[in-house]
N, C-alpha and C positions, 0 to 999 in steps of 0.2 A: 687801613686798606690792605696791608699784607695779610693780616689775619682773615679778612673777608675773602680775599682771593684764594688763600690757602684752604679755607673751609669750603668754598665753592668747588675747588679742584678736587678735594677729597670726596665731596658729595657726588660730583659728576662721575668720578672713577668708580665708586661703589655702585651707583645706580646703573651706569652703563655696563659694568661687568655682570651684574645680576640679570639685566635684560638679555645679554648675550647667552649666559648660561641657561636661563629658562628656555630660550628659543632653541638652543642646541638640544636640550633634553627633550623638548616637545617634538622636534622633528625626528629624533632618533627613536622615539617610543611608539608603541602601537595601541594607545588607549585614547584615540580621538573619538571613536564611535563604538559604543558597547551595545551588544544585543544579548540580553540575559533571558534565556528560555528555560531556566531551572525548574519553574513550575510545570511547564509543559513536559519537560524531560522526566520529571518525577511521575507525572500521571501516565507516561508512556514507557514504563519499565526502565527508566534511567538512561535512556539513550543520550549521548553527549555530543551529538552531531549538529545541534542547532545553535547553542550559545557561541558567541564569537566576539572578538574585539579587533579593531582595525586602526591603522595609521595612514600615513600618506603613501606608503609604498607596498604594504602587504596586509593580509587579514590572517588572524590566528584563531584557530578553534581551541576551545578549552581542552586542556590535556592532550592536544594533538599538535602536529607541526604547523608552522605558518607557511603560507604560499603567497607569492607576489600578486599584486593586482594587475589587471590588464594594462599593458603599455599604452598610454594615451597618445604617444607620438608615432606609433606604427600599428596599423591594423588593416586587415583586408576590408575592402569596401563591400564585398559580398556578404549577404546575410546579416547586415547591421541596419537596424531601424534608425530613423531620424532622431528619436528620443535617446537611443543608445549612443549615437554619435555625439549628440549634445552633451551627454554625461561625460564622454571621453574628453571633449573640449574643455569642460569645466574642470575635470580632473587634471588635465595638462596645465591649466591656468594656475591653480593653487600649488601644484607641484613645482612650478617655476617661481612663483611669487615668494614662497617661504624661504627657499635658499637664497633668492635675490636679496631679501631683507637681511639675511645673515651676512651676505657679502658687503652690503652697504654699511652694516654695523661694524664690520671689521675695518673697512676703509675709514669710516668715521672715527673709530678708535685711534687709528694711526694719526690721522690729521689732528684729532683732538689733543693727543699727547704732545705733538709738536707745537700746536698753537698755545697750549698752556705753558710750556717751557719758554716759548718765545714771547708770550704775552702779546700775540698778534691779533689785533681787533678783527680784521677782515677774515682771517682764518678761523677764529672762534665763531664769528657770525656764520660763515659758510658751513662749519661743522654742525652748528645748531640746526641750520636749515636742512642739512643732510640727514640728521637723525630724525627730524620731523617728517621728511620725505620717506625715510625708511619705515617710520611708524605708519604712514599712509599706505605703503606697500603691504605691511603686515595686516593692517585692518582690511584691505581689499582681499588679501588671501583668506582671511578668516571669513569674510562675508561670502566669498565664492564657495568656500568649503561648506558653510552652513546651507547655502542654496543647493549645492551639489547633494548633500545628505538628504535634504527634503525631496529633491527630484528623484533620487535613487529609491527613497522610501515609497514614493508614489508609484514608481515603476514596479517595485516588488509587490505592492498591494494589488496592482492590476494582474499580476501573475498568480496570486493566491486563489485557490479554489474556494477556501473557506475563510471568510473575514473574521470569524469567531476566534481564530487562533491568535489574533493580535491582542486579545484581552489578556492572554496568559503570557505574553512576551513583553518584557521591559526593555524599551529602546531609549537610550540616552547618550548624551555626549560625555566623554570621559575626562580624566584629569589632565591628559596631554593637551587638550584644547584649553583647559583652564590655565595651564602654564603659558600658552601663547597669549592669552588675554593679559596675564601678569606681565609678560615680556613687552607687550604693546604699551601698557601703562608706563612701565619703567623707561621705555624708549622715548615716549613723549616727554616724560620728566627729564630725561637726559638732554634732549634737544632744548627744552625750556631753560635748563640750568646753563647750558652753553651760551644761549642767547643772553641770559642774565650776566654771565661772566664777561661776555663781549661788551655789554653795557658798562659794567664796572671798569673794565680796562679802558674803554673809550672815554669815560668821565675822568679817569686818572690822567690820561694823556692830554686831555684838554686843559686840565688844571696845571699840568706841568708846562704846557705851552704858554699859558697866561703868566705863570711865575717866571 
């Protein structure tokens, strides 16, 4: 039983730490959404003003400086369409959810460390549920970001004069978003391992009471 608990403790520490690191790197980087217009730039004498990659906080042009996205929590009501306002609300939602998931993970890590040392069944159970709730928050943030990207793309298409330009532009999600997916899976696994550890501790306590 000791080896089993020790193995579960090591597993939950490794998986939880990897989930935290992946999420931190994803939030801090600017490769969530990539617009590759290299084909169009080549055909138009090498201008480099079209290709870009963006994250939660800013957009970066290729070989140029990055600039922050519009603050979703403060904007003038004038000259803003309903669709633009909806995009700002969606932006504000995932900008809140991603750091919130990170905070829940930090809190879960602290309670998890204490619960493993104390072999506390209820605290292990609560920590597992907390990680699963954090994973749900992460998944919600990912879903909102994907919906936001689709809505922003539709808005941009409506503003284009020539729809033929889209054929020469490669638009895709980047590796930062892939890291969030990995973090989400690791977060779910962390919660599941905490619940399994709680079950093992609970069974051990029951056996000790019987004896």
